[in-house]
C-alpha atoms as an extended CHARMM CRD file, in Angstrom:
* protein
*
       110  EXT
         1         1  UNK       CA            109.5890000000       72.4750000000      110.1650000000  PROA      1               0.0000000000
         2         2  UNK       CA            107.9900000000       70.1340000000      108.1330000000  PROA      2               0.0000000000
         3         3  UNK       CA            110.4300000000       67.9370000000      106.0880000000  PROA      3               0.0000000000
         4         4  UNK       CA            108.4220000000       68.5820000000      102.8960000000  PROA      4               0.0000000000
         5         5  UNK       CA            108.7450000000       72.4550000000      103.2820000000  PROA      5               0.0000000000
         6         6  UNK       CA            110.7950000000       74.0370000000      100.4550000000  PROA      6               0.0000000000
         7         7  UNK       CA            113.5320000000       76.3950000000      101.1840000000  PROA      7               0.0000000000
         8         8  UNK       CA            111.9630000000       79.4790000000      101.0460000000  PROA      8               0.0000000000
         9         9  UNK       CA            109.1850000000       78.2940000000      103.3920000000  PROA      9               0.0000000000
        10        10  UNK       CA            111.9290000000       77.4980000000      105.9440000000  PROA      10              0.0000000000
        11        11  UNK       CA            113.3360000000       81.0210000000      105.3020000000  PROA      11              0.0000000000
        12        12  UNK       CA            109.9870000000       82.5330000000      105.9620000000  PROA      12              0.0000000000
        13        13  UNK       CA            109.6540000000       80.2450000000      109.1430000000  PROA      13              0.0000000000
        14        14  UNK       CA            112.6610000000       81.9100000000      110.5690000000  PROA      14              0.0000000000
        15        15  UNK       CA            112.0580000000       85.4210000000      109.5150000000  PROA      15              0.0000000000
        16        16  UNK       CA            108.7160000000       85.1560000000      111.3280000000  PROA      16              0.0000000000
        17        17  UNK       CA            110.5240000000       84.5890000000      114.4760000000  PROA      17              0.0000000000
        18        18  UNK       CA            112.5710000000       87.8230000000      114.4450000000  PROA      18              0.0000000000
        19        19  UNK       CA            111.6550000000       89.8960000000      117.3380000000  PROA      19              0.0000000000
        20        20  UNK       CA            110.0850000000       93.4440000000      116.7560000000  PROA      20              0.0000000000
        21        21  UNK       CA            112.7810000000       95.9980000000      116.9930000000  PROA      21              0.0000000000
        22        22  UNK       CA            115.4350000000       93.5150000000      115.9350000000  PROA      22              0.0000000000
        23        23  UNK       CA            117.2560000000       92.5930000000      112.6700000000  PROA      23              0.0000000000
        24        24  UNK       CA            119.2080000000       89.6650000000      111.2970000000  PROA      24              0.0000000000
        25        25  UNK       CA            121.1820000000       88.6190000000      108.3930000000  PROA      25              0.0000000000
        26        26  UNK       CA            120.7190000000       86.9280000000      105.1070000000  PROA      26              0.0000000000
        27        27  UNK       CA            123.9400000000       84.8130000000      106.0890000000  PROA      27              0.0000000000
        28        28  UNK       CA            122.6470000000       84.2960000000      109.7720000000  PROA      28              0.0000000000
        29        29  UNK       CA            119.3490000000       82.6220000000      108.4480000000  PROA      29              0.0000000000
        30        30  UNK       CA            121.2220000000       80.5230000000      105.8520000000  PROA      30              0.0000000000
        31        31  UNK       CA            123.8310000000       79.3220000000      108.5590000000  PROA      31              0.0000000000
        32        32  UNK       CA            120.8840000000       78.4740000000      111.0660000000  PROA      32              0.0000000000
        33        33  UNK       CA            119.1040000000       76.6580000000      108.2070000000  PROA      33              0.0000000000
        34        34  UNK       CA            122.3460000000       74.4770000000      107.8480000000  PROA      34              0.0000000000
        35        35  UNK       CA            123.1980000000       76.0240000000      104.4450000000  PROA      35              0.0000000000
        36        36  UNK       CA            125.7020000000       78.6370000000      105.4000000000  PROA      36              0.0000000000
        37        37  UNK       CA            126.9720000000       79.3840000000      101.7420000000  PROA      37              0.0000000000
        38        38  UNK       CA            123.1740000000       80.0740000000      100.7310000000  PROA      38              0.0000000000
        39        39  UNK       CA            122.7010000000       83.8080000000      101.6700000000  PROA      39              0.0000000000
        40        40  UNK       CA            121.8890000000       84.9890000000       98.2820000000  PROA      40              0.0000000000
        41        41  UNK       CA            119.0170000000       82.5100000000       98.3240000000  PROA      41              0.0000000000
        42        42  UNK       CA            117.7060000000       83.7910000000      101.5500000000  PROA      42              0.0000000000
        43        43  UNK       CA            117.7370000000       87.1500000000       99.8450000000  PROA      43              0.0000000000
        44        44  UNK       CA            115.6430000000       85.6840000000       97.0420000000  PROA      44              0.0000000000
        45        45  UNK       CA            113.5160000000       84.4290000000       99.4890000000  PROA      45              0.0000000000
        46        46  UNK       CA            112.9980000000       87.9090000000      100.9880000000  PROA      46              0.0000000000
        47        47  UNK       CA            112.3560000000       89.4560000000       97.6310000000  PROA      47              0.0000000000
        48        48  UNK       CA            109.6880000000       86.9770000000       96.7930000000  PROA      48              0.0000000000
        49        49  UNK       CA            107.7050000000       87.5000000000       99.9220000000  PROA      49              0.0000000000
        50        50  UNK       CA            106.7140000000       91.0620000000       99.2150000000  PROA      50              0.0000000000
        51        51  UNK       CA            102.9140000000       91.4140000000       99.4650000000  PROA      51              0.0000000000
        52        52  UNK       CA            103.0740000000       88.7520000000      102.6380000000  PROA      52              0.0000000000
        53        53  UNK       CA            102.6290000000       90.9230000000      105.5220000000  PROA      53              0.0000000000
        54        54  UNK       CA            103.2490000000       88.1000000000      107.9670000000  PROA      54              0.0000000000
        55        55  UNK       CA            106.9510000000       87.7280000000      106.7710000000  PROA      55              0.0000000000
        56        56  UNK       CA            108.8870000000       90.6880000000      108.1090000000  PROA      56              0.0000000000
        57        57  UNK       CA            111.2150000000       90.7870000000      105.3450000000  PROA      57              0.0000000000
        58        58  UNK       CA            112.3440000000       94.4980000000      106.3780000000  PROA      58              0.0000000000
        59        59  UNK       CA            114.1470000000       93.1370000000      109.4170000000  PROA      59              0.0000000000
        60        60  UNK       CA            116.4440000000       90.8890000000      107.1290000000  PROA      60              0.0000000000
        61        61  UNK       CA            119.9230000000       92.8790000000      105.9300000000  PROA      61              0.0000000000
        62        62  UNK       CA            123.3810000000       92.1030000000      104.7830000000  PROA      62              0.0000000000
        63        63  UNK       CA            125.8020000000       91.1180000000      107.1520000000  PROA      63              0.0000000000
        64        64  UNK       CA            127.2770000000       94.6710000000      107.7860000000  PROA      64              0.0000000000
        65        65  UNK       CA            123.8090000000       95.9360000000      108.6010000000  PROA      65              0.0000000000
        66        66  UNK       CA            123.1200000000       97.6040000000      105.3580000000  PROA      66              0.0000000000
        67        67  UNK       CA            119.6010000000       97.9080000000      103.9070000000  PROA      67              0.0000000000
        68        68  UNK       CA            120.6540000000       96.0110000000      100.3770000000  PROA      68              0.0000000000
        69        69  UNK       CA            117.2630000000       94.8500000000       99.9550000000  PROA      69              0.0000000000
        70        70  UNK       CA            115.5610000000       98.0610000000      100.1020000000  PROA      70              0.0000000000
        71        71  UNK       CA            114.8780000000       98.6830000000       96.5200000000  PROA      71              0.0000000000
        72        72  UNK       CA            112.5100000000       95.7840000000       96.6200000000  PROA      72              0.0000000000
        73        73  UNK       CA            110.1490000000       97.6770000000       98.8220000000  PROA      73              0.0000000000
        74        74  UNK       CA            107.3290000000       99.8450000000       97.5600000000  PROA      74              0.0000000000
        75        75  UNK       CA            108.4570000000      103.5160000000       97.8210000000  PROA      75              0.0000000000
        76        76  UNK       CA            111.6120000000      105.2200000000       98.1300000000  PROA      76              0.0000000000
        77        77  UNK       CA            112.1800000000      104.4460000000      101.7420000000  PROA      77              0.0000000000
        78        78  UNK       CA            109.7250000000      101.9290000000      102.9180000000  PROA      78              0.0000000000
        79        79  UNK       CA            112.1090000000       99.4980000000      104.5250000000  PROA      79              0.0000000000
        80        80  UNK       CA            113.8970000000      102.4020000000      106.3940000000  PROA      80              0.0000000000
        81        81  UNK       CA            110.5860000000      103.5670000000      107.6650000000  PROA      81              0.0000000000
        82        82  UNK       CA            109.5890000000      100.0160000000      108.8190000000  PROA      82              0.0000000000
        83        83  UNK       CA            112.7720000000       99.7560000000      110.7810000000  PROA      83              0.0000000000
        84        84  UNK       CA            112.6930000000      103.2800000000      112.0120000000  PROA      84              0.0000000000
        85        85  UNK       CA            108.9850000000      102.4010000000      113.4060000000  PROA      85              0.0000000000
        86        86  UNK       CA            110.5450000000       99.7030000000      115.5500000000  PROA      86              0.0000000000
        87        87  UNK       CA            112.9420000000      102.0520000000      117.1310000000  PROA      87              0.0000000000
        88        88  UNK       CA            116.1370000000      101.0230000000      114.7450000000  PROA      88              0.0000000000
        89        89  UNK       CA            118.1110000000      103.8350000000      113.7430000000  PROA      89              0.0000000000
        90        90  UNK       CA            119.1490000000      103.9380000000      110.0840000000  PROA      90              0.0000000000
        91        91  UNK       CA            121.4940000000      106.5200000000      108.6390000000  PROA      91              0.0000000000
        92        92  UNK       CA            122.4550000000      106.4170000000      104.8530000000  PROA      92              0.0000000000
        93        93  UNK       CA            121.0760000000      102.9030000000      104.6680000000  PROA      93              0.0000000000
        94        94  UNK       CA            123.1310000000      101.9000000000      107.3730000000  PROA      94              0.0000000000
        95        95  UNK       CA            121.8750000000      100.4050000000      110.8370000000  PROA      95              0.0000000000
        96        96  UNK       CA            123.2050000000      102.0340000000      113.7280000000  PROA      96              0.0000000000
        97        97  UNK       CA            124.3790000000      100.1920000000      117.0440000000  PROA      97              0.0000000000
        98        98  UNK       CA            123.8940000000       97.1310000000      114.6240000000  PROA      98              0.0000000000
        99        99  UNK       CA            125.3510000000       94.4810000000      117.2130000000  PROA      99              0.0000000000
       100       100  UNK       CA            122.9820000000       95.7980000000      119.6600000000  PROA      100             0.0000000000
       101       101  UNK       CA            119.7590000000       95.1340000000      117.5420000000  PROA      101             0.0000000000
       102       102  UNK       CA            121.0800000000       91.9620000000      115.7560000000  PROA      102             0.0000000000
       103       103  UNK       CA            119.1060000000       88.8610000000      116.3740000000  PROA      103             0.0000000000
       104       104  UNK       CA            121.2090000000       85.4750000000      115.5720000000  PROA      104             0.0000000000
       105       105  UNK       CA            118.8070000000       82.4100000000      115.0380000000  PROA      105             0.0000000000
       106       106  UNK       CA            121.5430000000       80.0740000000      115.8090000000  PROA      106             0.0000000000
       107       107  UNK       CA            121.9730000000       81.3830000000      119.2200000000  PROA      107             0.0000000000
       108       108  UNK       CA            118.3170000000       82.4840000000      119.9630000000  PROA      108             0.0000000000
       109       109  UNK       CA            116.5650000000       79.3050000000      118.3540000000  PROA      109             0.0000000000
       110       110  UNK       CA            118.8430000000       76.6280000000      119.8420000000  PROA      110             0.0000000000
């Protein structure tokens, strides 16, 4: 990452690395970036990314696997549909088998 990049750009760089069929959390991205207390800012970055198809914002959820950002997607269940298209099971806004589909950038990118 370039030193001149802004925080949102750094978040997007990490989000682009989330593998198909995996999810991560706002906090996991924040921790990887060395700003563990900025999970909310990661959420703002994800909200601001809508319209950019290169950033898989649907793969970023809260620490418990809840689709807390779903209201920022067009349509009623677009976030869930995108995840289900990747084989992720979502029931009542909750990712099932969260620990199996969770991708931790601090472990995977170290």
